[in-house]
N, C-alpha and C positions, 0 to 999 in steps of 0.2 A: 290141278290146279281148278281155282274160278275161272268161267268160264271171263271176268268180267278182269279180275286180278290186270291183267296185263295193259288195258286200255288204262286204268285209271293210270297208271304212272310212262305212260303214249304220248303225245304228244302230236306223231306223225301224222301227215296226210293223205288221205287215199288218195285216186288219180282225179277220180270225179269232184274230190274234193277242188284240187289244183286246178280241173275244167271250171271250176266253179267262179271262183276267184278269178281264174284268169280270164276270164266274161264278163262280170262287174270291174276287176282292170281296166280292159279295155274300154267300157262302154262310159266310164268316168272321162276315163285319158279325151276320149272323144266327144261326150259332150256338156265335160264341165272342165273346160280352163278356170285356169284364178282369175275369165276375163267376166265372164259366167258370176261366179261367189262375190267377188266384186259388183257386178251388175245390180245382182240379186239385194244385196244389203240392207234397201229400206223397208221393205216386206218379211224380209228373211226366207223366203219361196221363190223357187220356180214354177209354177206352174206345169208349163214346157219338158221343160226336169224330167219334173215327178211321174204328170200321160206318160214318156217314155221308157218311163222307169217302170211303174204297171206292164204297160203295154210289154215289158218283161219276164212280168210272170215275180215282179215284188216284193207286191202285198199278199196275192196268191201261198206262194213258197210259203210262207211262215205259220200257215193252218193247214189243222186237219184232216182230212179227205174227205171224214165224215161233213165238215162243214162247208166244203165245195174246194178248199185249200189243195194243195198237193208235197202235204206233210214234212216237209225241213226238219232237220235237228235244230236243233241250240249251236254247237257245231259249223252248221250250215253259214245260222244265221251270225254268229263271228264273224266270217270269212266272209259277205257282205256289209259287215257294218266297217268292220276293217278299211275298203276301198272307198268310203261316206267319209272318211272323217280322213284316208288319205289324200279324198279330194275337193277336203270343203264341204263334198257334195250342198246347196243349200234345202233341201228337201227332209217332214219330216218322220225319217222313215225306219226311225227308231221309234218313234213313240209312238208310231200308228199301229206295226206291226205289234206290238208288243199288250192297247187299246185293241185289238181284235181276235189275237190271243185271251187274251182276258176273255170281251165279249162272250169267245166261240165257249170257252169253263160253265162261263155261268149260264149257255142254253139261246143267246142272245144274239150273238153276229150277224150282220143283213148283207143278201148278194155282195151289194154297192159297195160294203164292206173290205171286202172278198175283195173285188177286184179292184179299191183303190177307188171310183167314183166321188165312195163320201170319205173324208178323212175322218180319225176319232185319233183319242190322245187320252190319254190317264195327266193326274197328278200324282208324279215323282217321287215327293214331299215324303223323306222314312216319318215321322215324325205327324201326326190324321191331323190335321187343323181343323179349324170354323172360321165358316163364316170367307171372306173373301183370304184368294191364294194367285200365284205367280203359277202359271201355265206354262210351258215349254211352246206350244205349241200350237196355244189357246185360243191366237188370234187369226188361225187358215183350218180349225179343225170343226166339223159339221157334227160331232159329237166328242161328249165331255164325260168321262168316269173319273167319277170319285169317289171315297168313303166319307160320308157323311152321323159322325157314327156307328155305327153299328149295323150300319148300312153303304150295299152302296146302290152307285142310284149312277143312271145314264142322261145328259146333263145336253140340250137344244134349246138356238135361239135360233128370234127369228133376223137378229142385225146379231152379225160376231163378233165381239167385242174390240176396242182397237187394243193395235198392239205397241208394248212403250218397249221405250232404247233399252238396248243389254249389249254387254262388250261381248255378251255370243253372237253378238249378228243373229238372234232368234227371236223367233214367228209368239213370243213368251206377253202374255192379255195376261193383267188381274178379270181372274175371272169372281163371282159372286152367287155361289148355290141359290141363291135366292130367289136372281132375277132371273135365273132360267125359264124362257116362255113355256118349257115340259120333262119333267122330272119323273128318272120314267127308272120303281124302284129294279133293276137287278138282280137283291141279293139282296141277304144279308141273316146274323148269327156267326157265329168262331165258322164252320167253312165255306161262308164267302169274304168276311174278311182273309181266310186264310190263300183265296186264288187270290188276291191282292198285294197281299205280300209277296206271290210267286211273282207277278206281274212287276213288284218292284224290285225283286231280286231282278230277272231279266234285261227292265232299265235299265237296272245298274253297270253289269254286265254288257250289255251291248253297248251301252255309251264310255263300258271301261275298251269295247273291243274298236273302238271307233278311234276314241283316242291312243292307240297302239298304230292304227294307222295314219294318224296327224303327227307322232314322233317320229313313225317311219320315215316319212315326208319330209320333216323340219329337218335330220340329221342326211335327208340325200342334200338338202338344199347349202345348206352349210359347208358340205363334205366339199361338196364342186366349186362352194366358192371356195377353200381351203385350197385344193387344188393348184385351181390357178391364179393365188394369191402374191403374188410376191414379198418377201422385206429379206434385206442383208444380201442379193440372189438366188434366197431359196423356197421352195410354199411354205406358206404359214401354218400348212396342215404337217410338217412334223416339229414344231415347235412343241413343248410338251404343255405348255398351256392350249395347244391349240386338238391334238389329237389326243389326250388326255380324258377333258370334257367328249371329247366325240363318239368314245369307246364308252365313254359309262350311257352314254344316249343310243348303242347297241344292247347294251346290256337294257333296259330298262325297258327296250321293243322285243328281247326274248326271252326279257319272269316274265314281260303281260298277259306275250304274246301265251306262252305258257298256261299261262296262270288262267288263265281269260277259256282257255281252249279246255282247260280239267275242270271248269267252274262248272262249262257247259256242261262236259259228259258229267256230269255228278248231274246236274241238274237234270237233266233229263233220262237217268237210266238209278240212282239210286238220291233222288230227293232229297230224304235226309238222313242220311252219312254225315255231308260233306255240307252242311249251308250258308256254314262263316266260309265259303271261299266267292262267291259270285260278287255279296258286298266288299271281298275284301278285294278282289281285283279292284273292284271300283274305288277303295279308297288312297289304294295303287297307282292306279294312273293318274287317278284327278291329284296328286301332288305329283308323281314327275313326269305328269307330260308338261306343266307349268317351268318346270324348274329348265326341261326341255329345248322347251320355242324358246325360254328366255338366253340361255345361254347359244344360240343361234342368232340369234338377234346378235351377241357381242361379237360373238366371229364374226359376224359383215359392218358392226361398227357402225361408221354412220347413216349407213346404204339400209343395218338390216330394220331399221326403225323411224325411213319414210316409207312415207304412206300406198307409194308404189311398191315397195318389197313384199315380196308370195310373203320374207318369212316377217313381218309387222303381223299379216294375215289372220297366220297359223299361231303364233301368240299370243293375240284379244280370245279365240274360240278355246287356243290349249287351258288358259282361265274359266274365258265361259260358260264351257260345254257341261267343266267339271260342276259349276255349281247352280245347276239350271233347275237341278232337283233339292237345292237347298244348300246346307253345309254341309256338307262332306266331315265333318268332324260325329253329327250327325250319324252317320252310318259307319264308321266307330266303333261308337260305343256303341254299337248293332256291334259289329262280329263281336266287341268282350267281350255282354252282354251268352251268345251263346256257347262262347268256349268255357265262360263260366262254369253256364249249370251242366257244362254238359264234365267237367273236370269237379263242378260239387255232386254229380250224380256218378262216377265211375269213383270217384273216398268212398264214396256213403255203402257202397256197394257189398 
């Protein structure tokens, strides 16, 4: 049997994986209650939480050992991303690790980026754009990596771009490469653009994993409410109009989790075999997370839509995070293009 055959179908975690996820779950439970999330909404970033997270090795773990990192796999990173989504953590960890990994592939990662002292982010839009573009972590990043034609550039600004309001409460900003104080070409041509495409796949994969964690916590909030809310003498969780949507949320969590872990494994081990998996995980969770979070608010009725309710915080992020990289429909078209090209190649053999 092919030594990879079992892992193509097996999504189970090792003891090390479980310990890693448990450690970050405990970290965010301790340091990122909903009050911390609310307090950071104005800027979209909690600097103290970020420094604590980096002290745990969350920034260095994602990089190869040759770049001063710890050589974590993408499956490892999906586990951390899940916990970030579960806690709604106001830190641009996904943007940073994806940008740092891209810089490492292009031979331009710096020690301060490895440690997390300097934040780096990328432009995650699928279709290359010119001129100004919205970047999810643009208002807090020290370095921005973007595409400009067939070049991949690293931009720095003496004054960081101003945050713009957005539904996901992200530190999002308009960024214009032409106005950067420093522009460094990290690479150009097909190889550099392929490295950038890999970064886009990783950003979508980790965002999908974060949305899995978000939906699971949303489901937990809704289920707890339904178990303790009574109507006509019975918990509302016994009513089909409540129990069936909760079951659908559980299916979304398990399906999205399995898809994300499978995509992560293929990206690490056979990146050319199933290139549609990572963007597919993102498209699936972008649609389903919004549905699940909306249903969780409905289950709680008037309480769910109140500004104080945790469910409302999860709802706006379920919608906003999925749009941070542009229209998910563009990624769906990308998936269709990959599949169509493969089927056409098989038909012509």
